[in-house]
Phi, psi and omega in degrees: 000129172240137176227115179203133180279000179258116185305308191289323176294313178305303177306317180289323178294325179290313182298318179300315178285335178292308181305328179276359168105009189263150168272131180234133159254130178241143183223149176266002174205157188290323180306310177296318184289325176299318177302314181296319185296329176299328185247000182229157175264131173237139178270354176199145176239124173244125183227143166301149174279310192258112176212149175289160175083296189219117175276178186304317185293311174307311184300310170307318173300314181291323181294321183288334177290333174277310181207108184287350186263353182275124176299136176235131176250124182249126184240161179211151165266359183272138177274356184258000000 
């Protein structure tokens, strides 16, 4: 699962992982991704830190309530 509100980042990550042989679901916001996470099994979640509505930390907290075993990688383009 990839969650990033920036189209180019989300699409680039998705394409890279697909070329590497992975099945990927990509979402532009955490709320849609959270809904999918409740009904699908994901072996890894890659999420942006800064997103509108729900940031990466809030999203991670909600994911861990559902499955504490799923690895979560939080990324950001911000240097601070």
